[in-house]
C-alpha positions in Angstrom: 28.6 112.4 113.6 28.6 112.4 109.7 26.1 114.7 107.3 23.0 112.4 106.7 24.1 111.7 103.2 27.2 110.2 104.3 25.9 108.2 106.8 25.2 104.9 105.3 28.4 105.0 103.3 30.5 105.2 106.7 28.4 102.5 108.2 29.0 100.3 105.0 33.0 100.7 105.6 32.2 99.1 109.1 30.2 96.2 107.8 32.5 95.9 104.6 35.1 93.9 106.9 32.9 91.0 106.1 30.3 91.5 103.7 29.4 93.9 100.8 26.0 95.6 101.6 23.5 98.0 99.7 20.3 99.9 101.0 17.2 98.0 100.6 15.4 101.8 100.0 16.8 105.0 100.2 15.9 106.9 103.6 17.8 109.8 104.9 19.2 109.9 107.7 20.5 106.3 107.5 19.9 105.3 111.3 22.3 102.4 112.5 24.4 101.8 115.4 27.0 99.1 116.1 28.8 98.3 119.3 31.6 95.6 119.6 33.3 94.2 122.6 36.6 92.4 122.3 37.2 89.1 124.2 40.6 87.8 123.3 39.4 85.0 121.4 35.9 86.2 119.9 34.0 89.7 119.1 30.7 90.4 120.4 28.6 93.1 118.8 25.4 94.3 118.9 23.6 96.2 116.2 20.3 98.1 115.8 19.9 99.4 111.9 17.4 100.3 109.3 17.3 97.2 106.8 19.9 96.7 104.5 20.9 93.8 101.9 24.3 92.0 102.3 25.9 89.0 100.8 29.2 87.5 100.5 29.9 86.6 97.2 33.0 84.2 96.0 35.1 87.1 95.0 35.2 88.2 98.6 35.8 84.5 100.2 38.7 84.1 97.7 40.1 87.5 98.1 39.9 87.7 102.3 40.5 84.4 103.3 39.0 85.5 106.7 38.4 82.0 108.1 35.9 82.6 110.9 32.7 81.6 112.1 29.6 83.9 112.6 26.8 83.4 115.0 23.7 86.0 114.6 21.2 86.1 117.0 17.9 87.6 115.8 16.2 89.6 118.3 13.0 91.3 118.4 12.9 95.2 117.6 12.1 96.3 120.9 14.1 97.5 123.9 17.1 96.1 124.6 16.2 94.4 127.7 12.4 93.4 126.7 14.3 91.8 123.5 13.7 88.0 123.1 15.8 86.0 120.6 13.4 84.9 117.4 15.8 82.8 115.9 20.2 81.9 115.8 21.9 82.0 112.6 25.3 80.6 111.8 27.0 82.3 109.1 30.5 80.8 107.9 32.3 83.0 106.4 34.5 80.8 104.4 31.4 80.3 102.2 29.3 82.4 99.8 26.5 84.2 101.9 23.6 84.7 99.4 21.8 88.0 99.1 19.6 88.8 102.3 18.3 91.6 104.3 19.8 91.8 108.0 17.5 92.0 110.9 17.0 95.4 112.5 18.3 94.2 116.2 20.8 91.7 116.1 23.6 90.5 118.4 26.7 88.6 116.5 30.0 86.7 117.4 32.7 85.9 115.6 35.0 83.0 116.2 38.4 81.7 114.5 37.3 78.3 112.9 40.1 76.9 114.6 38.7 76.7 118.3 36.0 74.3 117.0 38.8 71.8 115.8 37.3 68.5 114.5 33.7 69.9 114.4 34.0 72.8 112.2 33.2 71.0 109.5 30.1 70.1 111.0 29.2 73.2 112.1 29.7 74.4 108.6 26.6 72.4 107.2 24.9 74.7 109.2 25.6 77.7 107.2 22.4 80.3 106.7 20.2 77.9 108.2 17.7 79.8 110.7 17.5 78.1 114.1 14.7 78.1 116.6 15.2 75.0 118.5 15.4 75.2 122.4 19.1 74.4 122.9 19.7 77.0 119.6 17.5 80.0 121.6 19.6 78.5 125.1 22.6 79.4 123.3 21.0 82.9 121.5 19.9 83.8 125.6 23.7 83.1 126.5 25.1 85.5 123.6 22.6 88.5 124.4 23.8 88.1 128.3 27.5 88.3 127.2 26.8 91.1 125.2 24.4 93.2 127.8 27.2 92.4 130.6 30.7 91.9 128.5 31.8 95.7 129.0 31.7 95.8 132.5 33.9 92.3 133.0 37.3 92.7 133.9 40.5 90.9 134.5 40.8 87.2 132.5 37.0 87.1 133.0 36.2 88.0 129.4 38.4 85.4 128.3 37.5 82.5 130.2 33.9 83.0 128.8 35.7 83.4 125.1 37.4 80.1 126.1 34.4 78.0 127.2 31.9 79.5 124.1 33.2 77.0 121.5 32.3 73.9 123.5 29.1 75.5 124.3 28.3 76.1 121.0 29.1 72.9 119.6 26.8 71.2 122.0 23.7 73.2 121.6 23.9 73.0 117.8 25.3 70.1 116.5 22.9 67.9 118.2 19.8 69.5 116.6 21.3 69.6 113.0 18.6 69.9 110.8 17.8 67.2 108.5 18.6 69.6 105.1 21.9 70.4 106.2 22.9 66.7 106.1 22.0 66.4 102.3 24.3 69.6 101.5 26.4 69.2 98.7 29.9 70.9 98.9 30.7 73.2 96.0 34.0 71.7 94.3 35.5 75.3 93.9 34.6 76.0 97.7 36.5 72.9 98.7 39.5 73.9 96.5 39.5 77.2 98.4 39.4 76.4 101.3 42.2 73.5 101.0 44.0 76.3 99.0 43.5 78.6 101.9 44.7 76.0 104.6 47.7 75.7 102.4 48.7 79.6 101.9 48.2 79.7 105.7 50.4 77.0 106.8 53.4 78.0 104.3 53.3 81.7 104.7 56.7 82.0 106.2 58.2 79.5 103.4 60.2 81.1 100.3 58.6 78.0 98.4 55.1 79.5 98.8 54.2 80.2 95.0 51.7 79.6 92.2 53.6 76.7 91.1 53.9 75.0 94.6 50.4 75.9 95.3 48.9 74.1 92.3 51.3 70.9 92.8 49.6 71.0 96.0 46.1 70.8 95.0 46.5 69.0 91.9 45.7 71.2 89.7 47.0 72.7 86.5 48.4 76.4 86.7 45.6 77.9 84.1 42.9 76.2 86.4 44.4 77.4 89.5 44.3 80.7 88.0 40.9 80.5 87.1 40.2 79.5 91.0 41.6 82.7 91.9 40.7 85.0 89.3 37.7 86.6 91.1 40.1 87.8 93.7 42.8 89.4 91.2 45.3 86.1 91.0 46.8 83.9 93.6 50.0 86.0 93.9 47.6 89.0 95.2 46.0 86.3 97.6 49.3 85.1 99.2 50.5 88.7 99.2 47.9 89.9 101.5 47.6 86.9 103.2 50.9 87.9 104.5 50.1 91.3 105.2 47.3 89.9 107.6 49.6 87.5 109.1 52.5 90.3 109.7 49.7 92.3 111.1 48.9 89.7 113.5 52.8 88.9 114.6 53.2 92.5 115.5 50.5 93.0 117.7 51.4 89.6 119.6 54.9 90.6 119.6 54.8 93.7 121.2 56.7 97.0 121.4 59.8 94.4 122.0 59.2 92.7 118.4 62.0 94.3 115.7 60.1 95.1 112.8 62.5 94.3 110.4 62.2 90.3 111.8 58.5 90.4 110.7 59.5 91.2 107.3 62.4 88.5 107.5 59.5 86.0 108.8 57.2 86.6 105.6 59.6 86.4 103.1 59.9 90.1 101.8 63.2 91.0 100.2 64.0 94.2 102.4 62.2 96.3 105.4 61.7 99.4 103.0 59.6 96.6 100.7 58.1 95.3 103.4 56.8 98.9 104.8 55.3 100.2 101.6 53.4 97.0 100.8 52.0 96.6 104.5 51.3 100.9 104.0 49.5 99.9 100.6 47.2 97.3 102.0 46.6 98.4 105.8 46.8 102.2 105.0 49.1 102.8 107.7 53.0 102.0 108.1 53.8 98.9 110.3 55.1 101.1 113.4 51.9 103.3 113.1 50.1 99.9 113.1 51.5 98.9 116.2 51.1 102.0 117.8 47.6 101.9 117.1 46.7 98.5 117.7 48.7 98.3 121.2 46.4 101.3 122.5 47.6 104.8 121.1 45.2 107.5 122.2 44.8 108.3 118.7 43.0 105.0 117.8 40.7 105.1 120.9 39.8 108.7 120.8 36.5 108.4 119.6 37.2 110.5 116.3 35.0 110.2 113.2 36.1 106.9 111.3 37.8 105.2 114.4 35.8 102.4 114.6 36.2 101.7 110.9 40.1 101.2 111.7 39.9 99.5 115.0 37.3 96.3 114.2 39.2 95.4 111.0 42.4 95.4 113.0 40.5 93.5 115.5 38.9 90.7 113.1 42.8 90.6 111.4 44.2 89.7 114.8 41.4 87.4 116.1 
């Protein structure tokens, strides 16, 4: 639906919800297709694409505070019904992802870290390690099946499948953890960022949340805290944007019966006008427009060019 010279840019907006990307070689038109299904507690996607380079650097980790785990199944580049899994790769979106080339054909699932409970830290040690042992490929086959049949599932079945997946992931992957992962030394700054993210998310509704309070909680000086968040544009910006994402989740969860002014109060905005202005600056639409789109407004589901660029980030923010 886009001119050849515009195709890569539009596709990069979609991938840009989680990663930065660039072309590994310039070929026009850029041929790529991606389909995603929302299962309530997880997002499942199939992607076929020309090669591109992706990464997720410290600036992104510090600024968007996405706290999810992605599991990617790398497939043979054949017809869908004959493509077999070659490897499974876990990507912790709270860690830096080094530059790599995406596989031409893959299926991925994104799940919130909170669903893994006490096992989340152990899973995070598998970050970016290709896994091809039998239990990993068993999980990969399951994810291929979820994507192949997911669009036809009805009722509570999608949510039930999403609810059982974290346990399956833990059982398939942690019993076969490679020795190299056990010797992994955590980056101190990433540890601090993780603790900061947790504190910010826990205190979003508190008027006391501020750079000074966060510095005390982390045991850092104000200058050290500012250096930690400098790549993201500063700690105040990170707090403000975290509130914007939490407000979006609250709007979706509250539905049409929720007064938008109550959301502004909950997340410590001084007025409805300030909340609306800040929300539009961050999300690109007003709180009422966002609610209409997220709750199934026909405009959001019309299939017009660019629609998926808006819908997937909304799904991701509300996961």
